[in-house]
N, C-alpha and C positions, 0 to 999 in steps of 0.2 A: 127362810132368812128374814129376820125382823127389820123394820124400817130404821130402828135405832142403830143398826150396825153399818148402814150405808155411808154416813160421814167418815167413819174410820177407814172403810175400804177405799173410798175416793181419795182420801189423804195419802194412803199407802201407794196407790197407783200413781198419783201425781209426783211423789218423791222418786219413784222408780223411773218415770219418764224423764225427770229432771236430771237424774244421775246419768242416764243413757246419753242425753243431749250434751252433757258437759264432759264426756269422756274424750281425751285427746286422741286425734286421728293419726295413724301411721307413726306411732312412737317407736323408735328403734329398740329392739330388745337387746339386752347385753350379749345374747348369743349371736346376734347378727355380726358383730365384729366390724373392723375397719378393713376395707379393700382399697388398695392403691395401685394405680398403673402409671408408670414413670418411664419416659423414653426420651432419648436425645440422639440426634444425628447431626454432627458438627464436622467442620473441616479443620479448624484450628482451635484446640487440638483435634486431630482426627480420631473420632470415636463414634460408634453407633451401637446403641444397646436398647433393650426393653427389659423392664422389670415389672412383674405382676405379683403383688402380695395379696394372697387370698385371705378372707376372714379367718380361716382355719387351714391347717396343713402347711403346704410348702409355699415358699416364694420362688418363682421360676424366672430365670434370666436368660435372655438371648443376647449374646455378644456377636454382632455382625462384623465388627472389626476389633483390633487389639485394644485392650484397656489402656487408658492414659498412663504414661510413665512405664509402660511395658510393651514396646512395639513388637517384640517377638513372642508375645504371650499367646496362649491358646484362644481360639474363638469357637463359638457354637452354643450348645444348650447346657444350662447349669441349673441347679436347684439347691436350696438350703431351707431348713426348718427354723423360722424365727423363734427365739426363746420367748417365754412369757414376759421377761423384762423388756425385750426389744419391742414387742407388740404394745406393752404399756407405755413405753416412751413415745412411740408413733402416735398413739391415741391421745396422749397428754399434750403433745405439740399441736395436734389438729384441734383439740378442744380449747386450749388456752388462747390460741390465736384465731379462733373462729374460721378456720380454713374451709370448713364445709359450707360456709355462707358465701364463699367467693365464686364469682362467675366470670373469671378473666378470659380473654381471648387468647388461645394458644399461639396460632400463627407462626411466623418466622421470627427468629431472635438473632441476637449477635452470635449465638453459639451455633446457629443453623436452624433446625426445626425440631419440634418435640412437644411433649405434653406432660402434665402432672395432674391426674384425675383421681378424685377421692369418692368413696361411696360408703355409707353406713346406713343399713336398712334401706329406706326409700329416699334418703337424702343424698344429693349429688353436689359435688363442688369441683371446680377446675381452677388451678393456679398457674399463672403465666411464668414461664422460665425466665422472663425478664425481671420479675419481681426481686427486689433486693431487701425486702423487709425481714425482720428477725425470724418470723414464723416460717417463711419460705426457705431461708438459709438453714434453719435448724432441721426442717423436714428433709431437705435434700442431703444434708450431712448424714442423717440417720439412714436414708435410702442408699447413699453411697457406701456406707458401712456394710449394709446387707449385700450389696453387689460384690464388695471385696470378699465377703465370706462365701458367697455363691461361687466365685471364681475358683475356690479351692475344692469344689465338689462338682466336677463335670459329669453330666449325664452322657453326653456324646459331643466331643469337641475335637478340633484339629489344631495341630501345631505344625508349622512349616520349618523344615531343616534343609540346608543346602550346603554343597561343597563344590569348590571350583579350583581347577589347577590349570597351569599353562600347558598348552599343547601346540608348540610352534607359534604361529601368529594368532592362534585361537585360544579360547577358554573352553575347557571341557567341564560342563556343569551338571551335577546330579541334584535332583530335588526329591524330597521325601515328604509325603502327607502322612503324618503320624496321628493315629486315633488315641485320644485320651478320654476315658470314660467307661461306663458300664453297660451301655446299650449300643446295639449296632446302628451305624449311621449310613444312610444311603446318599451317594454322591452321583451327580450327573456329570460324568467325565467328558462325554462327547455326545450330546443330544441336540444336533443342529435344528431340529424342528421346534424345540422349546426356546422361548425367550430366555436369555442368560443361561442356556442349558449346556454350555461347554466350558470346560476349564480354561482360564486365561492365565498366562504366565509372562512375567516381565523381568528380565535380567538387568540389574542396575549396577553400574560401576561408579564407585565413589572415590573421590580424592580429597583428603582432609575433611571428611564428613559432608562434602558437597557433591551434587550430581556431576559426574564427568561424562557419562554416556549411558545409553540404554539400548536394549534389544528386546523386541516383542516376539514371542513364539507364535507363529501363524497357525490357524486351524488346520491347514494342510499338513503341517509338521506333526500335529497330534494324530491326524488320520494315518500318516505313515507309521507312527509308533504303534498304533492299534493294529495296523495290517501286519506288522512284524511281531505281534503278540507281546510287545514291551509295555503296553498300556491297555487297561480294560476299557472297552467302549460302552456307550449307553449308561444306564444306571448301574452302579456297583455298590454292594453292601459291604461296608468296612467293619469288621468285627473289632471289639475292644482289644487294644494292644497291637492291632495290625497296622501295617503301613504300606503305602504305595510308593515305590521308588521310580522316578521318571528320569531317564537319561536324555537330557536335552540335546538338540543338534549342536554341532560346533558353532561357537559364537565368536565372531571377530573381535579381537582385543583392541581397545584404544591405545594410543601412544603411551609410552612410559608405564607399562603394566606393573612394574615393580613397586610403584607407589599407590596401587589401587587396592580397594577393598570391594568385595562383591556381596550383594544380597539379592534375594529373589522375592518378588511380590506375586501373589496368586489370589484368584477368586474362584469359587466353585459353588454351584447350587447344591444345597444339602437338604435332607429331609429326615425328620424324626417324628414318629407317631402322627403322621399326617400334616405336620407343620413344616413348611418350606421356607428357606432363607438363603440368600446369597452371602457367603462367608468370605471376608477379605482378610488376608494375613500376610505377614512378612517374616522372612528369616532374619537372623542376626547378621550384621555385616561381618565379614571375615576376610583376612588377606588371601590373595591368590596363593595356592600351594605351588611350589616349583615344578618344573616339567619332570615327568617320570623318567628315570634312567632307562636305556634300552633293555628290553627283556622283562620289564616290570609290568 
């Protein structure tokens, strides 16, 4: 190699090093996509849900209690595939309002507790549920729309139905846990060794839409139903379309039963694909059916 070529080689090497040094670090690739985790657990209105939107594929939702405005709706595990337009809208709102640059504290809010977390490549952002700015409102509106869509596509969900009729001074109440979805759902019907491992049931008498009286079904009553083979014990795998009918013990009626409506609230520990959650649900309020005629 001649000495005359050294200056050109040194210049080329310097340009290459300069280019390497100026390369932006950790720039998100378009294929990274936007990931969103959104959760609320509030008392008024009573709702508890989680929504996880992956950069690709499905958006998965867990409704721990009935969706707002639908107190008798199904709860459990749901999934929907966002359309390209929905993903584009989410990314547009996040970009236009610089939400990935937010580092809000989630904490407790007037709605209860929850979080709204964003990720794109190596970038992370967190938006407070207390925020009332246009970007936060727009993002939550889009996410609520995804939740609404997911509710129509249960993977494994439960709906509670109940029926009550007069039986002398008592109410005879039957409850059904109805499986809606396409995957088997495991339920801890009576597992006293597990925290929250037993089905809980509450019979509510309403008059004019207000609480008139209530009755709680004791664990001993569940144990008796299991002993009589009227209720499965331990963990029970509920197949799609299957239901568990639970004949509750006779429940003492409040005064003036002709003006009452009855509904039942229940909670049960459920498991799908290794994920566990306590699901809380309510049946629709319905008038007491009249006492059955003799021989019926």
